[in-house]
C-alpha positions as CSV (number, residue, x, y, z in Angstrom):
1,M,-0.1,-0.2,0.1
2,K,2.9,2.2,0.9
3,K,4.7,1.4,-2.4
4,E,1.5,2.2,-4.5
5,K,1.1,5.9,-2.7
6,K,4.8,6.3,-3.1
7,E,4.5,5.8,-7.0
8,R,1.9,7.7,-7.4
9,S,3.3,10.8,-5.6
10,S,6.4,10.4,-7.9
11,T,4.3,10.4,-11.1
12,S,3.0,13.9,-12.7
13,P,-0.9,13.9,-12.6
14,E,-2.8,14.6,-16.3
15,I,-4.6,18.0,-15.9
16,S,-7.6,18.2,-17.7
17,I,-9.7,21.4,-18.2
18,P,-12.9,21.0,-19.8
19,I,-13.2,24.5,-21.9
20,F,-9.6,23.8,-23.2
21,C,-10.5,20.5,-24.6
22,F,-13.4,21.6,-25.9
23,F,-11.7,24.3,-27.8
24,L,-9.1,21.8,-29.1
25,K,-11.6,19.4,-30.3
26,F,-13.2,22.1,-31.9
27,Y,-9.8,23.5,-33.3
28,N,-9.2,19.7,-35.0
29,I,-12.5,19.2,-36.2
30,S,-12.2,22.7,-38.4
31,R,-9.0,22.2,-39.3
32,R,-9.8,18.8,-40.8
33,W,-13.0,20.3,-42.3
34,L,-10.9,23.1,-43.8
35,A,-8.6,21.3,-45.0
36,W,-10.6,18.8,-46.9
37,N,-12.0,21.7,-48.7
38,V,-8.6,23.3,-49.6
39,G,-8.0,19.8,-51.3
40,W,-11.4,19.5,-53.1
41,S,-10.9,23.2,-54.6
42,T,-7.6,22.6,-56.2
43,E,-9.9,21.1,-59.0
44,L,-11.6,24.1,-59.3
45,L,-8.4,26.3,-59.8
46,L,-8.0,24.1,-62.7
47,T,-11.0,24.4,-64.1
48,I,-10.8,28.1,-63.9
49,Q,-7.4,28.3,-65.1
50,K,-8.6,26.4,-68.9
51,M,-9.6,30.1,-69.7
52,R,-6.2,31.5,-69.6
53,S,-5.1,34.0,-71.9
54,P,-2.3,36.6,-72.0
55,L,-5.0,39.4,-71.8
56,F,-6.5,37.8,-68.6
57,D,-3.2,37.3,-67.2
58,K,-2.4,41.1,-67.3
59,F,-6.2,41.8,-66.2
60,F,-5.6,39.8,-62.7
61,L,-1.9,40.7,-62.2
62,F,-3.0,44.2,-62.5
63,F,-6.0,43.8,-60.2
64,S,-4.3,41.6,-57.9
65,T,-2.1,44.8,-57.0
66,F,-5.1,46.1,-55.5
67,G,-5.6,44.4,-52.8
68,S,-2.0,44.0,-51.5
69,E,-0.8,46.1,-48.5
70,L,1.7,48.3,-50.9
71,F,-1.5,49.4,-52.1
72,Y,-3.5,50.4,-48.9
73,S,-0.4,51.9,-47.6
74,L,-0.4,54.5,-50.2
75,A,-3.8,55.0,-50.7
76,I,-4.8,55.7,-47.0
77,P,-2.2,58.2,-46.3
78,A,-3.2,60.0,-50.0
79,I,-6.9,60.0,-48.4
80,L,-5.8,61.3,-45.3
81,W,-4.1,64.1,-47.0
82,L,-6.2,64.7,-49.8
83,A,-9.8,63.7,-48.9
84,D,-11.1,62.9,-45.9
85,P,-9.3,62.3,-42.9
86,F,-12.0,60.4,-40.9
87,L,-12.4,57.9,-43.9
88,S,-8.6,57.2,-44.1
89,K,-8.9,56.1,-40.1
90,I,-11.9,54.3,-40.7
91,I,-10.1,52.4,-43.4
92,Y,-6.8,52.1,-41.9
93,F,-8.6,50.8,-38.4
94,V,-10.7,48.2,-40.2
95,F,-7.3,47.1,-42.6
96,T,-5.1,46.8,-39.6
97,L,-8.1,44.6,-37.9
98,G,-8.5,42.2,-40.8
99,S,-5.3,42.0,-42.0
100,V,-3.9,41.2,-38.7
101,F,-6.7,38.7,-38.1
102,G,-6.1,36.9,-41.2
103,N,-2.5,36.6,-40.1
104,M,-3.4,34.8,-36.9
105,L,-5.8,32.5,-38.6
106,K,-3.2,31.5,-41.3
107,N,-0.5,30.7,-38.5
108,L,-3.2,28.9,-36.6
109,Y,-4.6,26.6,-39.2
110,Y,-1.4,26.4,-41.4
111,L,-3.5,25.5,-44.4
112,P,-1.0,25.3,-47.5
113,R,-1.7,27.3,-50.6
114,P,-2.3,25.8,-54.0
115,G,0.8,23.5,-55.5
116,D,1.3,21.7,-58.5
117,P,-0.3,21.4,-61.1
118,V,-1.9,24.7,-60.4
119,W,-0.2,27.3,-62.4
120,K,1.6,30.6,-60.8
121,P,3.0,33.4,-63.3
122,A,6.8,33.9,-63.0
123,V,6.4,37.0,-61.4
124,S,4.6,35.7,-58.2
125,K,6.4,32.7,-57.8
126,E,9.3,34.4,-55.5
127,R,6.9,36.9,-53.9
128,L,6.4,36.9,-50.0
129,D,2.6,37.2,-50.5
130,T,2.9,33.6,-51.4
131,R,5.2,31.8,-48.7
132,D,2.8,32.1,-46.2
133,Y,0.0,29.9,-45.5
134,G,-3.0,30.0,-47.3
135,W,-6.3,30.2,-44.8
136,P,-8.1,33.1,-45.2
137,S,-7.1,35.2,-47.7
138,A,-6.3,38.7,-47.1
139,H,-6.7,39.7,-50.5
140,S,-10.5,38.9,-49.7
141,I,-10.9,40.3,-46.8
142,N,-9.7,43.6,-47.6
143,A,-11.6,43.5,-51.1
144,I,-15.2,42.5,-49.1
145,A,-14.6,45.1,-46.2
146,L,-12.8,48.1,-47.1
147,P,-14.5,49.6,-50.4
148,F,-18.0,48.8,-48.9
149,I,-17.4,50.4,-45.8
150,A,-16.3,53.4,-47.7
151,L,-19.5,53.1,-49.9
152,R,-21.4,52.9,-46.7
153,Y,-19.8,56.0,-45.0
154,Y,-20.7,58.2,-47.8
155,Y,-24.1,56.6,-48.6
156,G,-25.4,55.3,-45.4
157,F,-27.9,52.0,-44.7
158,E,-30.6,53.5,-47.1
159,W,-32.2,51.3,-49.8
160,V,-31.0,52.7,-53.1
161,W,-34.5,53.7,-54.4
162,N,-35.1,55.7,-51.3
163,H,-32.0,57.3,-51.8
164,S,-32.0,61.0,-53.3
165,H,-29.7,59.9,-56.1
166,P,-30.3,56.6,-56.9
167,I,-28.5,56.4,-60.7
168,E,-25.0,57.1,-58.6
169,I,-25.2,55.1,-55.8
170,S,-26.3,51.9,-58.2
171,I,-23.3,53.0,-60.2
172,A,-21.1,53.3,-57.3
173,Y,-22.2,49.8,-56.0
174,L,-22.1,48.3,-59.6
175,L,-18.4,49.5,-59.9
176,T,-17.3,48.6,-56.7
177,T,-18.6,45.2,-57.2
178,F,-17.0,44.5,-59.8
179,W,-13.2,46.1,-58.4
180,S,-14.3,43.7,-55.3
181,G,-14.9,40.8,-57.5
182,S,-12.1,41.3,-59.8
183,I,-9.3,41.1,-56.9
184,I,-11.1,38.1,-55.6
185,W,-11.4,36.4,-58.8
186,S,-7.4,37.3,-59.3
187,R,-6.4,35.4,-56.2
188,M,-7.5,32.0,-57.6
189,Y,-6.8,32.7,-61.7
190,L,-3.5,33.2,-60.3
191,G,-3.2,30.0,-58.2
192,A,-2.6,32.2,-55.0
193,H,-5.4,30.9,-53.3
194,S,-7.8,28.3,-53.3
195,A,-11.5,28.7,-53.2
196,A,-11.6,27.9,-49.5
197,D,-9.2,30.8,-48.8
198,I,-11.3,32.9,-50.9
199,Q,-14.3,31.7,-48.8
200,G,-12.8,32.4,-45.5
201,G,-11.8,35.7,-46.2
202,M,-14.9,37.0,-47.5
203,F,-16.5,35.3,-44.6
204,I,-14.4,37.6,-42.3
205,G,-14.5,40.5,-44.2
206,A,-18.3,40.3,-44.4
207,I,-18.6,40.2,-40.7
208,L,-16.4,43.2,-40.2
209,L,-18.5,45.2,-42.7
210,R,-21.7,44.3,-41.0
211,S,-20.5,44.3,-37.3
212,L,-18.4,47.7,-37.2
213,Q,-21.0,50.7,-37.7
214,Q,-20.4,54.1,-37.8
215,P,-21.7,55.2,-34.5
216,L,-18.4,52.7,-33.0
217,F,-15.8,54.7,-35.8
218,E,-17.3,58.4,-34.3
219,Y,-16.9,57.2,-30.9
220,L,-13.4,55.9,-31.3
221,N,-12.3,59.0,-33.1
222,N,-13.6,61.1,-30.5
223,F,-11.9,59.3,-27.7
224,I,-8.7,59.4,-29.6
225,E,-8.6,63.1,-29.9
226,T,-9.8,64.3,-26.9
227,N,-8.9,61.3,-24.1
228,P,-5.3,62.3,-22.6
229,I,-5.1,58.5,-21.9
230,A,-5.8,57.6,-25.7
231,P,-2.1,56.9,-26.3
232,L,-1.9,54.1,-23.9
233,Y,-4.9,52.3,-25.2
234,I,-3.7,52.7,-28.6
235,F,-0.1,51.2,-27.7
236,L,-2.1,48.1,-25.7
237,A,-3.9,47.6,-28.9
238,S,-1.2,47.7,-31.0
239,T,1.2,45.3,-28.8
240,T,-1.5,42.9,-27.6
241,P,-2.2,41.0,-30.8
242,L,1.7,40.6,-31.0
243,L,1.5,38.6,-27.7
244,L,-1.4,36.3,-28.9
245,H,-0.2,36.3,-32.5
246,P,0.5,32.2,-33.4
247,Q,3.9,31.3,-34.5
248,V,5.0,28.4,-36.4
249,R,7.6,26.1,-37.5
250,P,9.3,26.3,-39.9
251,A,8.9,30.4,-39.7
252,T,7.2,32.6,-42.5
253,Y,7.0,36.1,-42.9
254,T,3.5,36.5,-41.4
255,Y,4.6,37.3,-37.7
256,A,6.9,40.2,-39.4
257,E,4.3,41.8,-41.5
258,S,1.8,41.7,-38.4
259,S,4.8,43.2,-36.2
260,S,5.0,46.0,-39.1
261,M,1.2,46.6,-39.5
262,L,0.7,47.1,-35.7
263,G,3.7,49.3,-35.5
264,Y,2.1,51.7,-37.9
265,F,-1.3,51.2,-36.3
266,F,0.4,52.5,-33.5
267,G,2.3,55.6,-34.9
268,Y,-0.6,56.6,-37.3
269,F,-3.1,56.7,-34.4
270,L,-0.7,58.7,-32.2
271,G,-0.4,60.8,-34.3
272,C,-4.1,61.2,-34.7
273,C,-3.9,62.3,-30.7
274,F,-1.7,65.1,-31.1
275,Y,-2.7,66.6,-34.5
276,K,-6.1,67.0,-36.1
277,I,-6.6,67.4,-39.8
278,T,-9.7,69.8,-40.1
279,P,-12.0,69.3,-43.4
280,E,-11.3,73.0,-43.9
281,K,-7.8,72.1,-44.8
282,L,-8.5,69.7,-47.7
283,I,-10.7,72.4,-49.7
284,I,-8.7,72.5,-53.1
285,F,-11.0,74.8,-55.2
286,N,-11.7,77.7,-52.7
287,S,-12.7,80.2,-55.2
288,P,-15.3,80.0,-58.2
289,L,-14.4,78.8,-61.7
290,P,-14.0,81.3,-64.6
291,N,-16.8,81.6,-66.4
292,D,-15.2,80.4,-70.1
293,L,-14.1,76.5,-69.2
294,Y,-11.8,76.5,-72.4
295,S,-9.7,79.6,-71.8
296,F,-6.4,80.0,-70.6
297,E,-7.5,81.8,-67.2
298,T,-9.4,78.2,-66.5
299,Y,-6.6,76.0,-67.0
300,F,-4.1,78.2,-64.8
301,F,-6.8,78.2,-62.3
302,F,-6.9,74.2,-62.2
303,I,-3.1,74.2,-62.2
304,T,-2.5,76.8,-59.3
305,H,-5.0,74.7,-57.2
306,L,-3.6,71.9,-57.7
307,I,-0.4,72.4,-56.9
308,A,-0.5,72.5,-53.4
309,P,-2.3,69.0,-53.1
310,I,0.3,67.6,-55.3
311,T,3.4,69.0,-53.7
312,R,1.4,67.4,-50.3
313,V,1.4,64.0,-51.5
314,L,4.8,63.7,-53.1
315,L,6.4,65.3,-49.8
316,G,4.0,63.4,-47.5
317,F,5.5,60.3,-49.3
318,A,9.2,61.5,-49.3
319,L,9.1,62.4,-45.4
320,A,7.2,59.3,-44.3
321,F,9.5,56.7,-46.1
322,G,12.5,58.9,-45.9
323,L,12.2,58.7,-42.2
324,L,11.6,55.1,-42.3
325,I,14.7,54.2,-44.1
326,L,16.7,56.3,-41.8
327,T,15.2,55.2,-38.3
328,K,14.8,51.4,-39.0
329,P,18.8,50.7,-38.9
330,I,18.9,53.0,-35.9
331,C,16.3,51.5,-34.0
332,N,17.7,47.9,-34.9
333,F,20.9,49.2,-33.6
334,I,20.0,50.5,-30.4
335,I,17.6,47.8,-29.2
336,W,20.2,45.2,-30.2
337,K,22.4,47.0,-28.2
338,I,20.1,47.0,-25.4
339,F,19.1,43.1,-25.7
340,T,22.9,42.1,-25.9
341,K,24.0,43.8,-22.6
342,I,21.2,41.9,-21.3
343,G,22.5,38.4,-22.5
344,Y,20.4,38.0,-25.8
345,S,22.7,36.4,-28.6
346,K,21.7,37.1,-32.3
347,V,23.1,33.7,-32.7
348,R,20.1,31.3,-32.3
349,L,20.6,27.5,-31.6
350,P,19.9,25.1,-34.2
351,N,16.4,24.1,-32.8
352,E,15.5,27.8,-32.9
353,Q,16.8,29.2,-35.9
354,D,13.6,28.5,-37.9
355,L,11.1,30.2,-35.1
356,D,10.2,33.4,-35.9
357,L,9.8,34.7,-32.3
358,N,13.0,37.2,-32.2
359,L,11.9,39.7,-29.5
360,P,14.4,42.5,-30.6
361,E,14.0,42.0,-34.2
362,T,9.8,42.2,-33.6
363,I,10.8,45.3,-31.6
364,S,13.0,46.7,-34.0
365,K,10.4,46.2,-36.5
366,F,7.4,47.6,-34.5
367,S,9.6,50.9,-33.5
368,G,10.5,51.6,-37.4
369,Y,6.8,51.4,-38.6
370,T,5.8,53.2,-35.5
371,T,7.9,56.1,-37.3
372,L,6.4,56.0,-40.5
373,G,2.6,55.9,-38.9
374,L,4.0,59.2,-37.1
375,A,5.0,60.5,-39.8
376,T,1.7,60.2,-42.0
377,T,-0.5,61.6,-39.0
378,Y,1.9,64.2,-37.4
379,F,5.0,65.3,-38.8
380,A,3.9,65.4,-42.6
381,P,0.8,67.4,-41.5
382,I,3.2,69.9,-39.5
383,L,5.4,70.3,-42.4
384,F,2.3,70.9,-44.5
385,D,1.5,73.5,-41.9
386,I,5.0,75.0,-42.0
387,L,5.1,75.3,-46.1
388,H,1.2,76.6,-46.4
389,L,0.6,73.6,-48.4
390,W,-3.4,73.3,-46.8
């Protein structure tokens, strides 16, 4: 009896927590179901690619770029400096939320992208955006959520035929549907995503579109611009996802991309706390047009009024990306100096070399892109004030 008690006390008991067991079971079932969907949809991609032609190749390569992170990193500041600061904040908030959540799911489910015999254009074989996992498609999340949120911002939820301009709104929604559909279809045509990846991205995008309403954005905007502790909340909202972000081995670039996005998110909204761009600053034509629309006076009118906004965009991007190029190596040097002092080595162990959980690199990337965000919403607008470009 004593011997049995001794053996029992020397072994570690197995611990089971019901709620964790339930989520683990759900995860295993959902991953098997998604993997099955990814598998059979390869046949669908091959069917789609039977209609290949040089014209379609160029068309879908062109539209695929409009769902990329690079496109939105250029479009969102341009909207801020030229058109509507509030809309720019809405789009970037939803873009970051959808992209980071999508990246977390990619690493959590680690479902592969389509492989052979699915065709991929040579231009995309070595691109980073096809080196991570496939489900869900970030292009599809953004293609569903962002353009339709912009339309809802301008036209509201009113039914099209009850609107004061039904033809205008109908054309706007038709063009937006064509835009989104072309981006989504391009990912399957180019072999970058399976139909299951696209379906998952569209589902998440639709949830974001329906759940994030205008009153929420107005409340958050007011909170950022008026609450003195808003920077603390923005910092927590930017860093907490990195602590919850799943990692995979061998590593993909997904975690590094999320670090960059959240760093830019922090800098972007931190700048909004200290500088407010009012709509009055964005008025381009602040005087009436000349009577003769085809006269030299009219051409001169347009040229003089467009110089300031064009200069804002060019100067703003030069400042923002110039600061990014300048501060990235500085941040990297300082952070590695600090971590080396506390015993952190740049040389990883063999079993760690594929794990993308390098704290100094993550902090360095986050800090560098924080500078880019601050330059977009704080440093560039101040420079525009100094040069009288508003």
